[in-house]
N, C-alpha and C positions, 0 to 999 in steps of 0.2 A: 237322809237329807239329799235333796235334789242338787245336781250339779248345775252351775250357772252358765248360761249361754249368752254371749254378746254378739251382736251382728250389725253390719252396715250394708244396706242395699243401694247400689249406685245405678245410674242410668234410667232406663224407661220403665213404664208400668209393667211391661211384659216381663222384664227382669224381676220386678217386685213379686209377681205371682210365683216365680220359681223360688224366690227367697221364702215366701210364706209356706210353700209346700215343704221345703227343707226344715223350716221351723216346726211344722206339724209333725214331721217324722221324728225329730229330736225330742219334742215334748212327749211323744208316745214312748220314747226310750229313756225317760227320766230326767230330762233337762228342763230347767225353768229359765225364763228370759230375764235378763237384767239390762238396764240402760247404761249401767256403769261398767265400762270395759275393764276398769282396774279390778273389778270384783269377779270377772268372768273366768271360768275354768277353760272355756273353749270360745274362740272367736271365729266368726265366719264373715268374710268380705265377698259379696257377690258383685262382680265387676262389669264394667262397660268398656267397649273398645270401638264405639261407633265413629268417633272423630278424635283428633289428636288431643284436644282438651279433656275429653272423657278418659282417654288413655292415661294422661298425666295425672288426673284426679285419682284414678284407680291405683296407680303406682304409689302416689303420695299417701293414700289411705292405707295401703298395705304396710308401708314402712312405719307409719304412725302406730298402727295396730301391733306391729312386731315388737314395739317397745314394751308392751304389756307383758311379754314373756320374761322380761328382766325386771320391770318395775311393778308389775301386778301379779296376779295369781295364775295367769293363763299358762296352760300346759300344752295347748295346741292352737295353731293358726291354719285355718282352711281358706283357700282362695278358690272361688267358684266363678262360673259365668264366662262371658265372651273373651275377656283377656286371657283367662286360663286356656280356653280352647285354642286361641290363636298363637299364644306365646308360651306354651307349656315348658319347652326346653330352656328358654331364656330365663323364665321366672324361677325355676328350680336352681339354676346355676347362679343367678345374680342375687337372689334373696334367700339365703340359707335358712332364715327363720321360718319360712313357709314349710309346714308339715305335710300338707296335702293339697293337691290340685284336683278340682272337680270340673269336668267339661259341661257344656250346655245341655248335653243329653244324659248326664249322669247324676242329676240331682237326687234321684231315688237311691243312689249308692252312698249317700252321706254317712250312713252308719258303718259301712265298710272302711271309709276313711277314718272315722273316729276309732274304730277297733284297731286299725294299724297304728294310730298315734298312741293308743294305750299300751301297745306292745313295743313302743320305741322305734317304729318304722315310718319312713316317709312313703307316701303313695301318690300316684298320678293316675286318675281314673277318667279315661276319655272313651266312653262307649260310642258306638255308632250313633250319628246324630239323627235318630229316627224316633226318639222318645217324645211323648207328650202326656201331660198329666190328665187324669180324669176325675170324675166325681168321687171315686173311692179313696183317693189320696187324702191323708190328713192335711189340714191347712190352718195356719194361725193367721187370722186377718190382722194386718198391721195398719190398715186405713181406719178412719173413724167407723164406728159400729154401723152407721146408717148407709155407708157407701162402699162399694167393693168393685174391684176389677175382675173381669172374667175373660180368660184367654180362650178364644174359640178355635184358634189354629196356631200353628207354629211353622217357622221356616219361611222361605220365599223362593219363587221361581223366576222373578222378574229380571234378575241379572243386570241391574243398573251398573254402569261402568265405574261409578264412584263409590260403590258400597261393598263392604266386606261381609255383610250379614249372611248371605247364602252360604258362604264358606264356613262360618262359625255356628250357624243355626240350622243348616241343612235345607232339604227340599220342603216345599209347602205341603203341609199335612193338616187336615181338619179333624176336630173332634166330632163325634156324632151328635145329632140334635138331642137324642135321649140323654147323653152324658151331660151336655151343657144345661139342659132343662133341669135335670136332677140336682146339679150343683146350685143353680139359681133358686130352686125351691128350698134347698137347705139354707142358703144365705138369707132368704126371705124369712124363714122360720126363726132365724137368729136375730132378726130385727133390721136387716138391710132393706132400705127403701129405694136406693139408686144403684143400678149396675151399669158399669161402663164396659162395653164389649171391645176387646182389643185383639189384634193379630198384626203380623207384619204387613198384611194386605187384606183388610177386613172384607172388602167387596168380593174377593176371590173365594170367600168361604164356601166350601162344599164342592169345588170344581174337581177335587180328587175323589169325591164320593158319588158324583152324579154325571159321569161322562163329560167332564169339562164345562158343565153348566152350574153356575152359582146357586147356592141354596140359602142365601142370607135372608131373603124375604120370608121363606118358609120357616126359618129359625125364629125370626122376629114374631111371626104370628103365634108360634108356640109360647115364646117367653112372655108375650103380652097377656097370656091367660094365667100367669103365676100370681096367686093372691099375695098381697103385701108389697109387691114391687110397684112403685109409683112412677119412677123415672127410668127409662132405658136410653142410654147414650152410646154412640158409636164413634170410635176414633180410627184414623188411618184408612179412610174410604178412598182408595185409588180410583181414578176416573174410568179406567177401561171397562169395568163391569158395573158401573153405576147406571142402573136401568131406570126406565120410566116407572116400572113397578115399585122399585125401591123408593123413589121420590114420592110416589103416591102414598105408600104406607107411612113414610115419615110425616107427611102433611096431615094425614087423616087419622092416624092412631093416637089417641090421647096420651098413652103412656110413653110414646117415643118423643124424646126431646127434639124440637124443631132446630136441629143443630147438625151441620155437616162439616166434617173435617176432611179436606181433600189435599193431600200432599202433592203439590204440582211441581215443585223444584225449579221450574223455569217456564218461559213461554215462547222463547225464540225457537223456531223450527230446527235450525241447525244444531243448536245446543241440545234440544230434546233428543234429536237423533243420535248425537254423540254420547248422550247419557244412556242410550238404549231404552228410552221411554217409548211406550207404545202409542201415545196420543200426540197429535199435532196441536198447534195453537187453535186451528179451526174446531177440532174436536172439543178442546177445553172450553172455548167460548160458547159452543152450542150447549154444552152441559150447564155451564154457569148461567146462561140465559134462561134455561128451563127452571133452574132453582130460583133465580130472582123473579121469575114470572109466576111462581106458585101462588095459589090463592091465600096462603098463610105465609108470613115472613119466616124465612129459614135463616138462622145465623150461619154465616160462612167463615170458616177458618182454613188457612192454608199454611204450608211451610215452603220456604224458598231457599235456594242455594246461590250465593254470589261468589264470583271468582273461580268458576269452573275453568279447567284448562282451555286456553284459547279464547275465553270470553272477551269480546271487544267492547269498547266504550259504546258503540252503536247498539250492540246486543243488550248491554246493561241498561241503556236508556230506553230501549223497547220494553224491557222488564218493568222499569219505573213507570212508564206511561200506562202500561197494562194495570199495574197496582192502583194507580190514581183513578183509572177508569172503572175498575171493578168495585173498589172500596170495600175490601174484605173487612168483616167485623173484627177479626183477630188474625194475626199473622206471626209466625215464627220465622226468623231469618238465621240461616247458618252460613258461616264462612266455610268455603270448600276446604276440606282437609285431605291432603295427599296421603292416601293409604297404600302401604305396601301390599302387593298381591292383587291389586285392582287394575283394570285396563287404564282408567284415567290417571291413576297414580304413576304409571310408567311413562306417561307422555312427557315430552320435553318442553312443551309450551305452557308451563305452569305460570299462573298470574302472580306477580310480586305480592308479598305479604302486605306491604303498605297500601297497595291498590285494593286488595281484598278487604282490608279493614275500612278503608274509606268508603267503598261501596256498601259495606254492611251498615255503616252509620248513616249514609244517605238514605238507604231504603228504610231503615228503622225510623228515621225522622219523618219520612213521607207517611209511613203507617201510623205513627203516633198522632199526627194531625188528623188522619182519617178516623182512627179509633175514637178520638175526642169528639169529632163531628157526629159519628154514629151514636155515641153514648149520649150526647146532648139531644139528639133526635129521639132518644128513649124517654126524655122528660115528659111526664104526664101519662105514660103508658102503664098498664097494669100487667103483672106477671106473677107466676109462682116463684117462690124463693125458698132455699134451704138454709136454716140457721146452723152455723158450724161452731162458733165460739162466742162466749160472753165475757166481757171485760169491764172493769170499772171506768166510767167516763168522768166528765167534769161534774162538780156539785152533787156527788153521790148518785149520779145516774148510772145506768147500765147500757153499754154499747154492744150491739150485736153485729157480728161479722158473719157473712155467708156468701151464697152465690145465687144469682138468678138462674132460672131453668136454662137460660141461654149461655151460661158460663160453665165450662168444664173444670173439674178439679185440677189443681197444680199448674195448668198451662194458661188459663185466662185470668182476668181480673177478679175483683171481689165486690161485694155489695155490703154497705154499712147501714145500720138502722140505729138512730140515736134514741136514748131514753126508752128502752123496751120494758123496764121494770122487771116483773116476774112473769110476764105474759108468755115467754117462749123459753125453750131449752134446746141445746144442740140436737140436731136431727129432726126438728120440727119443720114441716113444709107449710108456709104461710103465703097468703096473697098480699102483694105489696104494690105500691105505686112508686115509680122512679121519680125523684124530685130533682136530683142533680146528676149530670153526667160529666165525667172527667176522662182523661186520656186512657186510663185502664180500669178505673173503678167507678161505681155509682153509689149515690146515697138515696135511700128509699124510706118510706113509712109503711107501716102495716095497715092494711084496710080491715077494719073490724067487721 
């Protein structure tokens, strides 16, 4: 009889891929996955430490899972990921229910941790942070069968002063094109239609393999030849290596989603310099102008940080005016989180929490109005859409929920289609006309 494994994966999609690989290894060693943690013999929590809220969520989740060692069947609790890497000593001391800690580079040692638990021992496995999975690793896909994340690189060399990621994830390192393509081919053979390429800094892909020159466009050309893959989407496209060649292939290659996610964080030159960002406001505006001037509309998404140490009202207002002018299709706003071990975290000119909260709500309000305007402008347009869920609507109708090709999974809004009957099923890609646009979602009809 298989042992039962329960898991919770927190944080970003990059973390989720690590979770899926650990699940694959455990399955190969006789474990079956259960969604009921009370039934699990072993529980894994893959944690995030990116900002204070993520850290708090990770700690609370660990404490909740620890209860199943008393109230459920769990014999072991393994904590993996970024929080383990950063706070290994503190976690072992403060939460004795933890049986094993797995660092960000040690996911392939999961069975070593399991073996230690079976022998009544606690273990802390923190290998050198140089590891990266490849196509040979087993992997259990936890996303819907038609859409999967593919991590093309790990780590980061950027050294942003607000970010702890290089310390917990290591230096930037790329997978080979051959490895990535082999994995995408395997995913396509299993029914995946959409792949989402991810890394800490996706546009830097290949710089460690090609004498400092990116290889992202070369990779994309190879992946576009994979039979069965219909959508290829990219996240975390930092502006420094965003070339004209990359924009050209996004615009002209049918399989590539006309979707650009550029984490800008801020636009004021002084703040950008203090963040150790490589690009100036002028650099950013030149790039965005090129994207907006493309012959085909390209959806623009960004992420912004408010309340960075020393941020003045004037600098914040400059940011607001910039957002109003660019009119991003989608935007994520983060409240600056003071992280121990970072340059910015050590500064004494921290912005008051209530001011950071206020700036967050102001910027989100600005973006909500922009997003609603953008979505209303979509009314009457035709696009491809992916069906994700079916549910019962009013008067025995069937409501479909999904995403336009211009909407990324998990981070953007949704598309709804009323009264689809039995015409579609999850995973279908259909052509739709947008009928109504709202702040985050759209309502559409299928074009026969």
